[in-house]
C-alpha positions as CSV (number, residue, x, y, z in Angstrom):
1,X,0.0,0.0,0.0
2,X,1.3,3.4,-0.9
3,X,1.6,5.9,1.9
4,X,0.6,9.4,1.0
5,X,1.7,12.1,3.4
6,X,1.0,15.8,2.8
7,X,3.0,17.9,5.1
8,X,0.9,20.8,6.0
9,X,3.6,22.2,8.3
10,X,6.0,22.3,5.4
11,X,3.5,23.7,2.8
12,X,1.9,26.2,5.1
13,X,4.3,27.4,7.9
14,X,2.4,29.0,11.0
15,X,2.4,32.7,11.2
16,X,4.4,34.3,14.1
17,X,2.6,36.6,16.5
18,X,-1.0,37.8,16.8
19,X,-3.1,37.4,13.8
20,X,-6.0,39.6,12.5
21,X,-9.2,38.0,11.6
22,X,-8.5,38.7,7.9
23,X,-5.1,37.0,8.1
24,X,-6.6,34.0,9.8
25,X,-9.0,33.5,7.0
26,X,-6.6,34.2,4.4
27,X,-4.4,31.5,5.8
28,X,-7.2,28.9,5.9
29,X,-8.2,29.8,2.3
30,X,-4.6,29.5,1.1
31,X,-4.4,26.0,2.5
32,X,-7.7,25.2,1.1
33,X,-6.9,26.2,-2.4
34,X,-3.5,24.2,-2.3
35,X,-5.2,21.0,-1.0
36,X,-7.9,21.3,-3.6
37,X,-5.4,21.4,-6.4
38,X,-3.7,18.2,-5.0
39,X,-7.1,16.6,-4.6
40,X,-8.1,17.3,-8.2
41,X,-5.0,16.0,-9.7
42,X,-4.7,12.9,-7.5
43,X,-5.7,9.4,-7.7
44,X,-8.1,7.8,-5.2
45,X,-5.4,7.2,-2.7
46,X,-4.2,10.8,-2.7
47,X,-7.9,12.0,-2.6
48,X,-8.4,10.0,0.5
49,X,-5.2,11.4,2.1
50,X,-6.3,14.9,1.3
51,X,-9.7,14.6,2.8
52,X,-8.0,13.2,6.0
53,X,-5.8,16.3,5.9
54,X,-8.9,18.5,5.5
55,X,-10.4,17.0,8.6
56,X,-7.4,17.9,10.6
57,X,-7.0,21.3,9.1
58,X,-10.6,22.4,9.8
59,X,-10.4,21.0,13.3
60,X,-7.3,22.8,14.2
61,X,-7.9,26.1,12.4
62,X,-11.5,26.5,13.8
63,X,-10.6,25.6,17.3
64,X,-7.2,27.3,17.6
65,X,-7.6,30.4,15.2
66,X,-11.0,31.1,13.9
67,X,-13.3,30.7,16.9
68,X,-11.0,32.7,19.3
69,X,-11.3,35.7,17.2
70,X,-15.2,35.6,18.0
71,X,-14.7,35.2,21.8
72,X,-16.3,38.2,23.5
73,X,-18.6,39.1,20.8
74,X,-21.9,40.1,22.4
75,X,-25.0,37.8,22.0
76,X,-28.3,39.2,20.9
77,X,-31.3,37.2,19.7
78,X,-31.4,39.1,16.5
79,X,-27.7,39.7,16.2
80,X,-26.1,38.9,12.8
81,X,-22.8,40.8,12.6
82,X,-20.4,39.7,10.0
83,X,-17.4,40.9,12.0
84,X,-16.2,39.5,15.3
85,X,-16.2,41.9,18.3
86,X,-18.3,44.4,16.3
87,X,-22.0,44.3,16.8
88,X,-23.8,41.3,18.1
89,X,-24.3,37.7,17.0
90,X,-27.1,35.1,17.8
91,X,-26.2,31.6,18.3
92,X,-27.1,30.5,14.7
93,X,-25.2,33.1,13.2
94,X,-22.1,32.2,15.2
95,X,-22.4,28.7,13.6
96,X,-23.0,30.0,10.0
97,X,-20.9,33.1,9.8
98,X,-17.3,31.7,10.6
99,X,-18.0,28.7,8.3
100,X,-19.1,31.1,5.5
101,X,-15.9,33.1,6.0
102,X,-13.6,30.1,5.6
103,X,-15.1,29.1,2.4
104,X,-18.3,27.0,3.0
105,X,-20.7,27.7,0.2
106,X,-23.8,28.2,2.4
107,X,-26.3,31.1,2.8
108,X,-25.4,32.2,6.3
109,X,-28.7,34.0,6.9
110,X,-30.8,31.2,5.7
111,X,-28.8,28.6,7.7
112,X,-28.8,30.6,10.9
113,X,-32.6,31.2,10.8
114,X,-33.4,27.4,10.7
115,X,-34.2,25.5,13.8
116,X,-31.2,23.9,15.6
117,X,-31.9,20.4,14.4
118,X,-32.0,21.6,10.9
119,X,-28.6,23.3,11.2
120,X,-27.2,20.1,12.5
121,X,-28.7,18.0,9.8
122,X,-27.3,20.4,7.1
123,X,-23.7,20.2,8.5
124,X,-23.3,16.9,10.1
125,X,-23.3,13.0,9.7
126,X,-23.9,10.4,12.2
127,X,-26.6,12.4,14.0
128,X,-27.5,11.4,17.4
129,X,-30.8,12.2,19.2
130,X,-30.5,12.2,23.0
131,X,-33.7,13.1,24.8
132,X,-34.8,13.6,28.4
133,X,-31.9,15.6,29.4
134,X,-29.7,12.6,29.4
135,X,-26.4,14.3,29.8
136,X,-24.7,11.1,30.9
137,X,-25.4,9.6,27.6
138,X,-24.4,12.7,25.7
139,X,-20.9,13.0,27.4
140,X,-20.5,9.2,27.4
141,X,-20.9,9.1,23.6
142,X,-18.6,12.0,23.1
143,X,-15.9,10.6,25.3
144,X,-16.1,7.2,23.6
145,X,-15.0,8.7,20.3
146,X,-11.9,10.5,19.0
147,X,-11.1,14.2,19.1
148,X,-13.3,16.0,16.7
149,X,-15.7,19.0,16.3
150,X,-19.4,18.5,16.7
151,X,-22.4,20.8,16.0
152,X,-25.1,20.4,18.7
153,X,-28.7,21.5,18.6
154,X,-30.6,22.2,21.8
155,X,-34.2,23.0,22.7
156,X,-33.7,26.8,21.7
157,X,-30.0,26.9,21.0
158,X,-27.1,25.8,18.8
159,X,-23.3,25.7,19.0
160,X,-20.2,23.6,18.5
161,X,-18.9,20.9,20.9
162,X,-15.1,20.2,20.7
163,X,-13.7,16.9,22.0
164,X,-10.0,17.8,22.8
165,X,-7.1,16.2,24.7
166,X,-7.9,18.6,27.5
167,X,-11.6,17.9,27.8
168,X,-15.0,18.6,26.2
169,X,-15.9,22.2,25.5
170,X,-19.1,24.0,24.3
171,X,-18.3,26.8,21.9
172,X,-21.3,29.0,21.3
173,X,-22.8,32.5,21.4
174,X,-24.2,32.4,24.9
175,X,-27.5,33.9,26.0
176,X,-26.5,33.2,29.7
177,X,-23.6,35.1,31.4
178,X,-21.2,36.4,29.9
179,X,-23.9,36.9,27.2
180,X,-21.2,36.6,24.4
181,X,-19.4,34.1,22.4
182,X,-17.6,31.8,24.8
183,X,-15.6,28.5,25.1
184,X,-16.6,26.7,28.2
185,X,-16.3,23.3,29.8
186,X,-19.3,21.5,28.4
187,X,-20.1,19.6,31.6
188,X,-20.7,22.9,33.5
189,X,-22.3,24.9,30.7
190,X,-25.8,25.8,32.0
191,X,-26.9,26.6,28.3
192,X,-25.9,23.0,27.3
193,X,-26.9,20.9,30.3
194,X,-30.2,22.5,30.9
195,X,-31.6,21.3,27.5
196,X,-34.1,18.5,27.3
197,X,-33.0,17.5,23.8
198,X,-29.4,17.0,22.3
199,X,-29.2,16.7,18.5
200,X,-25.4,15.9,18.1
201,X,-23.7,15.5,14.7
202,X,-20.3,14.8,13.5
203,X,-19.0,18.0,11.8
204,X,-15.2,17.7,11.3
205,X,-15.6,14.0,10.3
206,X,-18.4,14.6,7.8
207,X,-16.6,13.5,4.8
208,X,-19.2,14.6,2.2
209,X,-19.3,18.1,3.7
210,X,-15.5,18.3,3.8
211,X,-15.3,17.5,0.1
212,X,-17.9,20.2,-0.6
213,X,-15.8,22.8,1.3
214,X,-12.6,21.6,-0.5
215,X,-14.2,21.9,-4.0
216,X,-16.4,25.0,-3.4
217,X,-19.6,23.2,-3.9
218,X,-22.9,24.5,-2.7
219,X,-24.4,23.1,0.5
220,X,-28.1,22.4,0.5
221,X,-29.8,23.6,3.6
222,X,-32.0,21.0,5.2
223,X,-35.7,21.8,5.8
224,X,-37.2,21.9,9.2
C-alpha cells in the first residue's frame, strides 16, 4: 500500500505573533486552495489522504484560530454581525458566519434562521438524538470517540462541541452570562446541560461536507 503524506507544516508554515481575523481567514483559504489542487489532480489514494488532511485542518484552524477571534462578541437574539467583536451575534449566526468566512458555500442568513436540528442536519453526519436531558449519555458518547468537532442543537440553542485532549468544550454565542461568544467546559455549561433535547452531529468527520468545502460546492440547507 502506498503511503501518501501531505506535510501541511511544510507547505503552510504558521504565522508568528498575533493574527488579525483577515489574516486567519486568508491563511485557511490558502491551505484550502492548495489542497484542492492536489485533490483534483490525485488518484483515489491521494484524494483519500487529502480529505484526512482537511479533517485535521478544519478541526485545528477553527478551534485554535477562527473561533478565538469571536470570543467576547456580544450575543443578541437578533444579532447577525459579519465581523467578530463588532456588533452582536445570535447563536445560529455564530455557527453559520465563521463557516461562510472560511469558504463553506452556504447562505449564512438562511442557515442561521433554521431550527437547531435543521442546522445540525445540514452540516453533520452520524446524528444522535438524545432526549430527556440525558447528559450522561451525551458525554459518554462524546468521550467514547476520537477528538473531533461536533455541532449540537438544543431546545432553543445551537453551537459547537469540541472533543479535545484537555476535555470537552461547548463553543457558542451564549445567552447566559457572559452573554457573548464563549468557550467553556461542556459539563458545566448551563446553556448546554439545561436542554431537554440534544441533537449531536459529527462536523469535522463529515466526509461529504469536507469534500464540498474543498471543491467549493454549494451546501443544500435541510428543511425543518
